[in-house]
PAGUMI-995234 format. One record per residue: residue in three letters; y negated, z negated, x negated of N, C-alpha, C, CB in turn. Coordinates in steps of 0.02 Angstrom, whole numbers, always signed. Last residue first. Glycine has a CB too. Layout:
BEGIN
[r ALA; [Y; Z; X]; [Y; Z; X]; [Y; Z; X]; [Y; Z; X]],
...
END
This chain:
BEGIN
[r VAL; [-747; -25; -436]; [-765; -90; -405]; [-731; -95; -341]; [-841; -99; -394]],
[r PHE; [-724; +105; -475]; [-701; +50; -513]; [-710; -17; -486]; [-729; +52; -572]],
[r LEU; [-769; +198; -380]; [-705; +203; -406]; [-680; +140; -441]; [-703; +260; -451]],
[r ALA; [-899; +159; -359]; [-856; +149; -306]; [-784; +154; -328]; [-871; +196; -254]],
[r LEU; [-947; +205; -490]; [-946; +128; -476]; [-897; +118; -416]; [-1025; +97; -457]],
[r ILE; [-936; +342; -465]; [-894; +309; -517]; [-889; +231; -506]; [-923; +325; -589]],
[r CYS; [-1031; +355; -362]; [-957; +372; -353]; [-912; +343; -406]; [-947; +448; -354]],
[r VAL; [-1143; +318; -438]; [-1127; +275; -377]; [-1049; +293; -358]; [-1184; +293; -310]],
[r ILE; [-1149; +425; -523]; [-1143; +355; -552]; [-1120; +308; -495]; [-1214; +328; -584]],
[r VAL; [-1177; +524; -439]; [-1111; +533; -479]; [-1101; +460; -504]; [-1115; +593; -545]],
[r ALA; [-1306; +491; -389]; [-1248; +501; -348]; [-1185; +496; -384]; [-1251; +564; -317]],
[r PHE; [-1375; +497; -514]; [-1373; +430; -479]; [-1317; +443; -425]; [-1449; +406; -443]],
[r LEU; [-1369; +632; -542]; [-1338; +590; -586]; [-1325; +519; -551]; [-1381; +585; -648]],
[r ALA; [-1437; +682; -433]; [-1370; +701; -439]; [-1335; +649; -486]; [-1364; +773; -465]],
[r VAL; [-1570; +627; -462]; [-1535; +608; -397]; [-1456; +625; -407]; [-1570; +650; -331]],
[r GLY; [-1593; +699; -581]; [-1595; +619; -579]; [-1557; +595; -520]; [-1672; +588; -575]],
[r GLU; [-1590; +827; -539]; [-1546; +808; -581]; [-1532; +733; -588]; [-1564; +835; -636]],
[r ILE; [-1714; +824; -462]; [-1651; +838; -430]; [-1596; +817; -474]; [-1644; +909; -413]],
[r LEU; [-1804; +791; -562]; [-1796; +748; -506]; [-1730; +765; -476]; [-1853; +755; -455]],
[r ALA; [-1794; +914; -642]; [-1776; +846; -670]; [-1761; +794; -617]; [-1833; +820; -713]],
[r ALA; [-1843; +1002; -549]; [-1771; +1016; -570]; [-1753; +945; -601]; [-1762; +1083; -627]],
[r ILE; [-1975; +964; -543]; [-1935; +960; -481]; [-1861; +962; -498]; [-1954; +1018; -434]],
[r VAL; [-2023; +988; -669]; [-2020; +917; -638]; [-1973; +916; -586]; [-2086; +892; -610]],
[r ILE; [-2002; +1128; -673]; [-1969; +1089; -722]; [-1959; +1014; -699]; [-2009; +1093; -786]],
[r MET; [-2084; +1176; -578]; [-2023; +1187; -573]; [-1976; +1141; -617]; [-2016; +1252; -585]],
[r ASN; [-2212; +1139; -635]; [-2189; +1106; -576]; [-2117; +1117; -564]; [-2227; +1129; -518]],
[r SER; [-2209; +1224; -750]; [-2211; +1150; -757]; [-2191; +1117; -694]; [-2278; +1126; -776]],
[r ARG; [-2207; +1346; -684]; [-2147; +1327; -725]; [-2157; +1253; -737]; [-2141; +1369; -795]],
[r ILE; [-2338; +1345; -618]; [-2272; +1351; -580]; [-2210; +1330; -619]; [-2262; +1423; -558]],
[r ASP; [-2420; +1341; -721]; [-2415; +1287; -676]; [-2349; +1289; -639]; [-2473; +1287; -629]],
[r GLY; [-2391; +1464; -789]; [-2385; +1398; -825]; [-2379; +1345; -775]; [-2445; +1382; -872]],
[r ALA; [-2414; +1568; -697]; [-2350; +1550; -719]; [-2339; +1489; -754]; [-2328; +1595; -756]],
[r ALA; [-2525; +1611; -641]; [-2512; +1540; -626]; [-2437; +1529; -647]; [-2526; +1522; -546]],
[r GLU; [-2535; +1756; -662]; [-2582; +1705; -700]; [-2567; +1634; -681]; [-2660; +1718; -683]],
[r PRO; [-2437; +1810; -579]; [-2421; +1802; -654]; [-2474; +1749; -688]; [-2428; +1880; -693]],
[r GLN; [-2396; +1798; -427]; [-2450; +1771; -459]; [-2440; +1756; -538]; [-2467; +1710; -423]],
[r ARG; [-2273; +1854; -400]; [-2327; +1868; -358]; [-2391; +1850; -388]; [-2319; +1836; -296]],
[r ALA; [-2187; +1807; -500]; [-2192; +1881; -487]; [-2255; +1900; -447]; [-2129; +1906; -449]],
[r ILE; [-2195; +1679; -483]; [-2224; +1702; -541]; [-2234; +1778; -532]; [-2180; +1683; -601]],
[r ALA; [-2127; +1669; -355]; [-2197; +1646; -360]; [-2236; +1681; -415]; [-2199; +1571; -372]],
[r GLU; [-1992; +1707; -402]; [-2036; +1748; -346]; [-2107; +1735; -351]; [-2016; +1730; -272]],
[r MET; [-1969; +1605; -488]; [-1971; +1671; -514]; [-2007; +1717; -463]; [-1900; +1695; -529]],
[r ALA; [-1967; +1502; -391]; [-2022; +1498; -448]; [-2025; +1569; -482]; [-2002; +1438; -508]],
[r ALA; [-1863; +1531; -317]; [-1926; +1528; -285]; [-1985; +1526; -335]; [-1927; +1469; -240]],
[r ALA; [-1759; +1526; -404]; [-1772; +1587; -370]; [-1839; +1583; -342]; [-1720; +1602; -316]],
[r GLY; [-1772; +1387; -445]; [-1780; +1445; -497]; [-1791; +1506; -461]; [-1717; +1455; -543]],
[r ILE; [-1740; +1323; -322]; [-1798; +1311; -360]; [-1819; +1361; -402]; [-1791; +1259; -394]],
[r LYS; [-1613; +1365; -298]; [-1656; +1388; -255]; [-1733; +1372; -289]; [-1639; +1352; -184]],
[r GLY; [-1545; +1302; -415]; [-1541; +1378; -400]; [-1596; +1401; -356]; [-1475; +1397; -364]],
[r ILE; [-1563; +1174; -386]; [-1600; +1201; -439]; [-1598; +1277; -437]; [-1573; +1174; -505]],
[r GLY; [-1486; +1165; -265]; [-1552; +1148; -259]; [-1594; +1185; -324]; [-1557; +1063; -257]],
[r ILE; [-1354; +1199; -314]; [-1391; +1238; -255]; [-1468; +1228; -261]; [-1366; +1209; -180]],
[r GLY; [-1337; +1090; -399]; [-1334; +1161; -428]; [-1364; +1209; -376]; [-1256; +1184; -446]],
[r ALA; [-1338; +989; -319]; [-1388; +991; -367]; [-1394; +1062; -396]; [-1374; +940; -419]],
[r GLY; [-1229; +1007; -231]; [-1292; +1010; -207]; [-1348; +1019; -260]; [-1302; +953; -169]],
[r ILE; [-1126; +993; -333]; [-1135; +1062; -305]; [-1207; +1061; -266]; [-1068; +1083; -251]],
[r ALA; [-1136; +864; -368]; [-1148; +918; -418]; [-1164; +986; -383]; [-1084; +927; -466]],
[r ALA; [-1108; +798; -253]; [-1176; +791; -273]; [-1188; +847; -327]; [-1191; +717; -300]],
[r ILE; [-977; +845; -225]; [-1033; +871; -176]; [-1103; +855; -206]; [-1028; +834; -101]],
[r ALA; [-917; +780; -330]; [-918; +853; -327]; [-968; +882; -283]; [-855; +878; -307]],
[r ALA; [-928; +646; -297]; [-964; +673; -362]; [-968; +746; -361]; [-928; +651; -429]],
[r GLY; [-847; +648; -183]; [-919; +624; -180]; [-962; +654; -243]; [-921; +540; -182]],
[r ILE; [-724; +682; -230]; [-759; +721; -180]; [-837; +707; -178]; [-727; +706; -111]],
[r SER; [-704; +566; -314]; [-702; +635; -338]; [-742; +685; -290]; [-628; +658; -345]],
[r ALA; [-706; +464; -219]; [-760; +469; -271]; [-761; +533; -303]; [-755; +417; -323]],
[r GLY; [-596; +501; -136]; [-660; +498; -112]; [-717; +497; -167]; [-664; +438; -69]],
[r LEU; [-494; +493; -238]; [-507; +549; -204]; [-578; +552; -172]; [-456; +556; -156]],
[r GLY; [-500; +353; -271]; [-507; +404; -319]; [-525; +472; -285]; [-444; +409; -359]],
[r SER; [-469; +300; -141]; [-535; +284; -165]; [-545; +336; -222]; [-540; +207; -190]],
[r LEU; [-328; +350; -128]; [-388; +366; -79]; [-460; +355; -108]; [-383; +319; -15]],
[r ALA; [-272; +270; -236]; [-276; +351; -238]; [-328; +374; -194]; [-209; +388; -215]],
[r LEU; [-298; +144; -187]; [-321; +166; -248]; [-331; +240; -251]; [-278; +145; -298]],
[r GLU; [-219; +148; -70]; [-287; +138; -68]; [-325; +154; -125]; [-300; +76; -53]],
[r ALA; [-89; +165; -131]; [-120; +219; -76]; [-199; +214; -76]; [-92; +200; +8]],
[r LEU; [-72; +54; -197]; [-76; +118; -234]; [-104; +162; -189]; [-9; +145; -261]],
[r ILE; [-65; -39; -95]; [-121; -50; -141]; [-131; +16; -177]; [-109; -109; -192]],
[r MET; [+62; +1; -44]; [+3; -1; +4]; [-62; +0; -44]; [+6; -73; +55]],
END
């Protein structure tokens, strides 16, 4: 019985971490696509758009890392 609970908690933590990583990848992909489109429309604003894109991408990566850490903690606690 305990082994089944341990296996299910491992499966849940793995699925949670995978969803967090996939969500971060999709979010950063959308940010990159929107930034490239914005730079193509206004090339003179490329520096501002690029810096904003980097900040937002870092925030998304932070949230994804936090989600993965929570999944790992749920696995071991």
